[in-house]
C-alpha positions in Angstrom: 188.4 -165.9 -29.2 186.2 -167.2 -31.6 186.5 -171.1 -32.4 187.5 -171.9 -36.1 184.8 -174.2 -38.1 186.2 -177.9 -38.3 184.3 -177.2 -41.7 184.5 -175.3 -44.9 182.2 -175.6 -47.4 183.2 -174.1 -50.8 180.9 -173.8 -53.4 182.2 -171.8 -56.8 179.4 -170.5 -58.6 179.4 -169.0 -62.3 175.9 -168.3 -63.8 174.4 -171.1 -61.8 170.5 -169.0 -61.2 168.7 -171.9 -62.5 170.5 -174.3 -60.4 170.3 -172.4 -57.4 166.8 -171.4 -57.9 166.1 -175.8 -57.1 166.8 -175.3 -53.4 170.5 -176.8 -53.5 171.8 -174.3 -51.3 169.4 -174.8 -48.8 170.3 -178.8 -49.0 173.6 -177.8 -47.9 172.3 -176.0 -45.1 169.7 -178.3 -43.8 172.8 -181.0 -44.2 175.2 -178.8 -42.1 172.9 -177.7 -39.4 172.0 -181.8 -38.8 175.5 -182.5 -37.5 177.4 -181.9 -34.4 180.4 -180.3 -35.7 180.4 -176.4 -36.5 180.9 -174.8 -40.0 181.0 -172.4 -42.4 179.9 -172.0 -46.2 181.6 -170.1 -48.6 179.7 -169.4 -51.7 182.3 -167.8 -54.2 181.2 -165.8 -57.2 182.7 -166.3 -60.3 181.8 -162.9 -62.1 178.3 -164.7 -62.7 176.5 -162.6 -65.7 173.0 -163.3 -64.6 171.6 -162.9 -61.0 173.8 -165.7 -59.2 175.3 -162.4 -57.2 171.9 -161.1 -55.7 170.2 -164.8 -55.3 173.2 -165.8 -52.8 173.6 -162.3 -51.2 169.9 -162.3 -50.2 170.7 -166.0 -49.1 173.8 -165.3 -47.1 172.0 -162.3 -45.3 169.5 -164.9 -43.8 171.8 -168.0 -42.9 174.2 -167.5 -40.5 177.2 -169.0 -41.2 177.4 -168.5 -44.8 179.7 -165.8 -46.6 179.7 -164.4 -50.2 182.6 -164.0 -52.4 183.0 -161.6 -55.1 185.8 -162.5 -57.3 186.3 -161.3 -60.8 185.5 -163.8 -63.6 189.0 -166.4 -63.6 187.4 -169.8 -63.9 186.9 -172.6 -61.5 190.5 -172.9 -60.4 190.8 -169.3 -59.3 187.3 -169.2 -57.8 188.3 -172.5 -55.6 191.2 -170.5 -54.4 189.7 -167.4 -53.3 187.8 -169.7 -51.3 190.3 -171.3 -49.5 192.1 -168.5 -49.1 189.1 -167.4 -47.1 188.8 -170.0 -45.5 188.7 -170.0 -41.7 187.9 -174.0 -40.7 190.2 -177.2 -40.2 189.1 -179.0 -43.3 187.8 -178.0 -46.4 185.1 -179.3 -48.6 184.5 -178.0 -52.1 181.5 -179.3 -53.9 179.3 -178.1 -57.1 175.7 -175.8 -56.6 173.9 -178.4 -58.7 174.4 -181.2 -55.4 175.3 -183.9 -57.8 176.7 -185.5 -55.5 175.0 -184.8 -52.6 176.8 -183.0 -49.3 175.5 -186.3 -47.3 178.5 -188.1 -49.0 180.6 -186.1 -46.4 179.8 -188.4 -44.2 182.3 -190.8 -45.6 184.8 -188.3 -45.9 184.9 -187.5 -42.2 186.2 -190.7 -40.7 189.2 -190.3 -43.0 190.0 -187.3 -42.4 189.8 -187.8 -38.9 192.1 -190.6 -39.4 195.0 -188.2 -40.3 194.1 -188.2 -44.5 194.5 -184.6 -45.7 193.2 -185.4 -49.2 190.0 -187.0 -49.6 188.3 -187.2 -53.4 185.0 -188.3 -54.4 184.9 -191.2 -57.0 181.8 -191.5 -59.0 182.0 -195.1 -60.0 180.3 -196.7 -62.8 179.1 -193.1 -64.0 175.5 -194.2 -64.1 173.3 -192.4 -66.3 175.9 -190.1 -67.7 176.4 -190.0 -71.9 178.5 -192.1 -73.5 181.3 -189.9 -74.4 181.8 -189.1 -70.7 181.8 -192.7 -70.0 184.8 -193.0 -72.4 186.7 -190.3 -70.9 186.0 -191.9 -68.1 187.9 -194.6 -69.1 190.8 -192.8 -70.9 191.7 -190.1 -69.0 193.1 -192.2 -65.8 195.5 -194.0 -68.1 196.6 -190.5 -69.6 197.3 -189.0 -65.9 199.2 -192.1 -65.0 201.7 -192.1 -67.9 202.4 -188.2 -67.8 201.8 -187.5 -63.8 201.9 -190.9 -61.9 198.9 -190.0 -60.6 196.9 -193.4 -60.0 193.5 -192.3 -59.0 190.6 -193.5 -60.6 188.3 -190.4 -60.8 190.3 -187.0 -60.2 187.2 -184.6 -61.9 185.0 -185.5 -59.5 183.8 -181.9 -58.2 183.3 -183.0 -54.5 187.1 -183.2 -52.4 188.1 -182.6 -48.9 191.2 -181.2 -47.8 193.1 -180.2 -44.6 193.1 -176.6 -44.9 196.6 -175.9 -44.0 197.5 -178.1 -46.8 195.5 -176.6 -49.4 196.8 -173.0 -49.1 200.1 -174.3 -49.6 199.3 -176.1 -52.8 197.2 -172.9 -54.2 200.2 -170.3 -53.1 202.4 -172.7 -55.2 199.9 -173.2 -58.2 199.2 -169.2 -58.0 203.1 -168.5 -58.1 203.2 -171.0 -60.9 200.9 -169.8 -63.0 199.1 -166.6 -61.6 194.9 -166.8 -62.3 193.6 -164.1 -64.9 190.4 -162.6 -66.2 188.8 -164.5 -68.7 185.4 -164.6 -70.8 182.7 -167.3 -71.0 182.3 -170.7 -69.4 185.7 -172.3 -67.9 186.0 -175.6 -66.6 189.7 -175.4 -66.0 189.9 -179.2 -66.5 193.5 -179.3 -65.1 193.5 -178.3 -61.7 191.7 -181.1 -59.8 194.8 -183.1 -61.3 197.2 -180.6 -60.8 196.2 -180.1 -56.9 196.8 -183.9 -56.4 199.6 -183.8 -58.4 201.7 -181.5 -56.2 200.2 -183.3 -53.1 201.7 -186.2 -54.0 205.2 -184.7 -54.8 205.0 -183.3 -51.3 204.4 -187.1 -49.9 200.9 -186.9 -48.8 198.4 -190.1 -49.5 194.9 -189.2 -50.9 191.8 -191.8 -50.2 189.5 -192.1 -52.6 185.9 -192.7 -51.7 183.2 -194.3 -54.1 180.5 -191.6 -53.8 177.0 -191.1 -55.3 176.4 -189.3 -58.3 173.8 -188.2 -60.7 174.5 -187.0 -64.1 173.5 -183.4 -64.8 172.8 -182.2 -68.2 175.8 -179.4 -68.6 176.4 -176.9 -72.0 180.1 -176.3 -70.8 180.9 -180.5 -71.2 181.8 -180.9 -74.9 183.5 -184.5 -75.6 186.2 -183.0 -78.3 187.2 -180.0 -76.7 187.1 -181.5 -72.9 189.6 -184.7 -74.1 191.9 -181.9 -75.9 192.6 -179.9 -73.2 192.4 -182.8 -70.4 195.2 -183.8 -72.6 196.9 -180.2 -73.0 196.7 -179.6 -69.1 198.4 -182.6 -68.1 201.3 -181.9 -70.4 201.3 -178.3 -69.1 201.4 -179.2 -65.6 204.5 -182.2 -66.4 206.4 -179.4 -68.5 205.6 -177.1 -65.0 207.2 -179.5 -63.2 210.1 -180.2 -65.5 211.2 -176.3 -65.7 210.8 -176.4 -62.0 208.2 -173.9 -62.0 206.4 -175.5 -58.9 208.3 -174.0 -56.0 207.5 -176.6 -53.4 
C-alpha cells in the first residue's frame, strides 16, 4: 500500500508562462526535496491560453511527485478546489506561481499544523514595496470583513495558506454546492473565495492560525484598485446573503 504524502502543494496557474520561465517551480521542488516529510506537487492549469500547460507537462515528466491537472477556465477558486479534490496529502498548501511568498515560509506553518491547527494562513505584514492602492485595500478590507462576516484576520487574501485535507474537501464541497463553478472568459481573481473558506471554517468551529510571512510585491495587470474594491465588497455581501438564506449546508 502506498503511504499518503504528508503535504500536497497546490499551485493554480492561469497564463503563467512568463513566471514559469523564471524558475519558480524549480524553487518549490528544491525546497520540498530538502525536507524530511513526504510530499506531492499539484500543478492545476486554469484553461491557460499561453504555453503554461505545455511547460508544466514537460516539468512534470522530469520531476517525480509532480502531477498536472488540466481544468477548464473557471477562475482561481475552482482551480484550487480541483487541486484539493485530487490531493493525496494529509495537509494542503496552496501557493502562487510567482512565489511572492517563498515556499520556505512553510517552515513556520508546519509546527502549527502538527499541533492540531487545521487552518494556517500567511499574513503579509507591512506590504513593503506594494503600491499605495494595495496598502489602502489592506487597511480597509479587514474592517468590512469583521463587520459583515465576523472574520477577524489581518490578511485573508495572502496566496499562501495551509489546511488539513479532510477539512478543505468538506468546505470546498459546501462552496461548490452553494454556487457551482462556471466557465469564464479572461482573468479572474475570485476575491471572495479566500474569505468564504475562512468564514465557513470559523462557522464549523475551527481556529485559524495567522502567521507573518515574507512577501515581495509582484506587478500584475490583473489587479485594479476600483474593480477589486467593488468586487471585494460585493463578495463579502454575497457570502453573508448565502449564509442568511441557508445556502451553506454544513
